[in-house]
N, C-alpha and C positions, 0 to 999 in steps of 0.2 A: 752560101746557103742555096740549096736546091728548092726553088719555089715554083718551077714551071709545071710540075706535076700536081694535079688537084689533090689537096690534102686528104680527101676522103678515099683516094685510090693509092696513096703513097705506100701503104703496107702491101696491098695486093700487087703493086708493080714490082716490089722486091721479090715476091714469090714467083711472079711470071719470069723475071730475070733468072731466078734459080731454076725454074723449069727448063729454060733454054740450056743452061749450063749442064743440068742433069742429063738432058737428052743427048747433048754432044758427047759427054763422058760415056753414057750408055752405049752409043753407037761405036765408040772406040773400043769398049770392052768386048763388044760382039764381033769385031772385025780384026782386032790386032792382038798379038801375043803380049803377055803382061810385061815382059822385059825387052820388048822391041824398042828401037830408037824412037819410033813415032810416039809411043806411049810415054816414054821418058821425057820427050820434048813437050808433050801435052802437060805433064805434071809440072814441068819447069815454067814454060811460057804462059800457057793458059791459066795455070794456077796462080801465078803472080798477078796477071791481069785481073782475075776474079777477086783476089785478095784486096787489091787496091780499089776496085770498083765498089766492093761491099763496104770497105772502110769509109770511103768518101760518101757513098750514098747514105749510110747510116749516120755518119758524123755530121753531115751538112744538112740534115733534115731541118725543117722549120721548127721553131719552138711553138708548139701548139698543144691544146688540150687533148687532141686525138691520141697523143702519146702519153696520156694520163699523168704519171708522176714527173714527166719531163718539165712541166710547168712549175712544179714544186722545187725541182732542182735548180731551175733558172732563178726562181725567187730567192732561194738560199744563196746562190752565187752572187746575185745583185746586192743582197744585204751585206755579204762579206766585202764586196767591192766598195760599198759605201761606208765601210769601217766598223761594221758590227763585229763584236768579238765571238769567239767560239764558246758556246754555252753547253753544247751537247756533251754528255759523258759516254755516249754509245757510238760505236764505229768511229772512234776518234781520228784514226789516220785518214779516213775519207774526208772528214771535215777539215783537217789540216791541209790535205791536198786541194780541196775546194777553195779554202781561204788563200792559200799560196797562189793558185791559178788565177783567182780574181784580181790579184795585184799586178799580173803581168800579161793578161790576155783578155779578149772579149768572151762573152758567153758562148758565141758560136764556135770559136776556137776551142773553148773548154769542152764542148760536146764532141768535137773531133778527137781531142786527146782522150776523152772517156771511151770513145769507140776504139781508139788504138789500144788502150789498156785492156779492152775486152777481146779484141780480135788478134792482135799480134802475139800474145802468149799462146794462143791456140795454134798459130802457125809454127811457133818455136817448138811446141810439144810434138806436133806431127813431124816436123823436120828432124827432130831428135830421134823419134821412135821408128819412122818409116822411110827415112832417107829419100831416095829418088821417087818413091810413091807417096810422098807427103800429101800431095793434093787430094788423093782419095780420102785419107783420114780427115783432112781439113774440111772437105766437102760434106762428109757425114756430120760434122759439127755445125756447119753454117746452114744446113737445110733441116736441122732438127726442129721439132715441133715448137719449142719455146725459145729458140735462139733469137729471133727478131724481137720478141717481147722483152727479153731481158737485156737487150742492147739499147732499147728505146724507152722502156718503162722502168723495170726493176734494175736500174743501172748499177747501183752499188752491189747488188747480189750477183749480177752478171760478171762484173769485174772481179769480184771475190772468187767466183767459181773458176774463172780463167787462171787467176794467180795460184789457186789451189792445184789445178792440173799442172801448171808450170813447176810447182814445187815437187809434185809426185814424179815428174819426169826427170828431175835432176839426179845425178849419180852420187854426188857428195851430200852427206847428211846435213852439213852446214847450210847449203843452199836450199835443201828441202825445208829445213826449219825456218829459214829466212822468208821464203815465199809463202809458206803455209801460215806463219804468224802474220805476215802482211795481209794475206787473204782474210784471216779472222779480224784483223784491224779494220778492214774495209767493210766487212759485214759479219757480225758474230755468229750468224747461223752456220758459218763454215765450221763451227765447232763440231757439228754433227758428222759430216764426212771426215773431219780430222780424227774424231774418235774411232770411226770405222777404219781409217787408214792405220792408226796406231794398233788397233786390234789385229788387223791383217798382218802387221809386222811380227806379231808374237804368236798369232794363231792363224796360220795361213792354210786353212783347210776349206776349199771351195765346196766340197760335197756337204759338209756339215752346215755351212752357211746357207746353202740352198734349202736344207731341211729346216733351218731356223726361219727362213723367209716363208716357207710353206706353213709352218706353225703359226706365224704371225697372222696369216690369212684366217686360219681357224679361230685364233683368239679374237681377232677383230670382228668376225662374224658373230661370235658368242657374246661379245662385250656389251653391245647395245649402247655405245657411247662412253663407256667407262674410261677408256684411255684418253679421250679428248679432255674430259674433266680432270683426270689425274695429272696430265702434263701441264694443263693450265694452272692447276693448284700449286705445283712445285715451281712454276715460273721460269721454265726454260725459254729464254728469249721472249720477254714479256710482250714486246711489240708484235711479234709474229703470232704468239699463242693467243692473243686476244681474239684472233679469228676463230678460235675454237668455240667461243661462247657468245660472240656478238650476233646481233640479228642479221639475217641474210638480206643482202641488197640485190638489186637487179644486176644481171651480168651473165656472161657466157659461162663463168665458173661458179656461179652462186648456188647452183643446185647441190643439195646435200644428200646424204645417204651413202650406201656402199657403192663406190664408183667403179663398176665393173669395166667401163670403157677405159678409164685410166689404168686399172689393174692389168687389162689386156695389153695395153701399150707398154707398161713397165715389164711385163712378163716376157716380152720379146728378147730383152737383154738377158734375163734369167735363162731362157731356153738356149740362147746363143752360147752363153758361158757353159751351160751343162753339156751342150753338144761338143764344143771344142775340147773341154777338159776331160769329160767322162768318156764320150764316144770316140773322139779322135786323139785322146791322150796328149793334148797340147800342154806342154810344160814350160812355163815362162814365169819367172818370179814376179816381174813387173805386172804382167796381166793378172796374176793371182791377186796382187795388191789392189789393182784397179777394180777387178770384179768383186772381190770381197767388200771393198769400200762401198761400191754401188749397192750391193745386196743389203748391207747394214743400214745405209741411209734410206733405201727404199722400204725396208721393213719397218722403220720408224713411221714413215708416211702411211703405210698400210694400217698401223695401229690407230692413227688419227684420221682415217680416210673419210669419215663422215663430216669432217670439219668444213666450215664455209671456206670457199676459195682454196680447196685442198691442193690445187696445182702449185700454190706457194710452198707447200711442204714437199710436194713431189719433185719440185725443181732441185731440191738439195741432193737428189740422185740423178734426175733427168739430164743435168748438164754433162754427165759422163756417158750417157746411153749410146751415143754414136760410136765412141771409142770402144766400148764393151762389145759392140756388135762387129766392128770391122777389124780391130787390132790383130787377131790371129791370122786373118786372111792376107794381111800385108806383111807378115813376118815369115811365113813358110807355107809350102804347098800342103793343103789339108783335104781338099775335095776335088773331084774330077771337074774338068773345064772351069777351073777356079776363077779365071779372069772374067768369063762370061757371067758367072754367078755373082761376082762382086757388082757388076753392072745391074743385074736383076734385083739384088738386094737393095741397092741404092735407089732404084726406081720405085720399089714397093715402100721403102722407108720414107722417101720424100712424098710419095703418094698420100700417106697419112697426114703429113704436114699440110700439103696443098688442099686436101679435103677439108680439114678443120679451119684453116686460116683463110681460104679463098672460096671454095665451092659452097660450104655451108654458111659462110658469112656474107659473101658479096653476090652470089649467083642465085 
């Protein structure tokens, strides 16, 4: 357990570590050719070191209320360790996993395993799709705005999102089904991106999906809260949709209303997909699947954008946002001085994360 860092600075320290990593990678992108031996060594050696450090730093954090739901997870784990039966009928596989873990390991080891289930699938996805440049894709994921939060707080959802991406990255349909079903079993909100993925398999038209996303903005602006009440009424994921109608509590994401700040962040991936697909004629079946799934899930969030803690709905698309932005640039040449621009995009992308998670919170 890492307890020599003051708990109130634990999250900030992670982002400062990522700042150093991002700056090192940025300097490499500005001074080296994309396929040079130096860059490939960076992706191999520095990438592995970063992966291990992030996994251990996240997994070995103290059990503390500063990580919000982590205390609840430890309480559940200790109950199972003391012989309590599984009584939950929701996210069953996660409870089976927690119950099994409680019989063979300590609570601290359990959180390391949870971190591994969250992080290692992301490495496997990037290794599969980007080969020697896997670290660039992986870095875009681990410096994303909500990455740290869903590895230390919304743990079930974070693991489920990683398993979902692992399923999308598999070539064989059997393994796609296995990992996506597993993701839903860990957190049933993965039903939303799963529906988007299934739609993308049969209706793989990014231009029309962008038009649909834009229409959802108009509908949300005109609805005045209609969709929040509608989805709460039909009961899609009761636990999560109770946020649509409950009273607002204090907190960074408790402000309600039409969240233009969140919409601007989400639109970066929409613009990126439009630029690659429409302007640069990038044609890649997997990217179309990924992009269309993101658009579908993000459009749902836009419809309920006024909900309390709307970032919980936004995460159902945001866990893919880094890949949507970087995927085409790691597959083929699309823009002039591409390697330098990858570094610049990374710097701007992480800048948003650092601004919200460090500058506005701690400074």
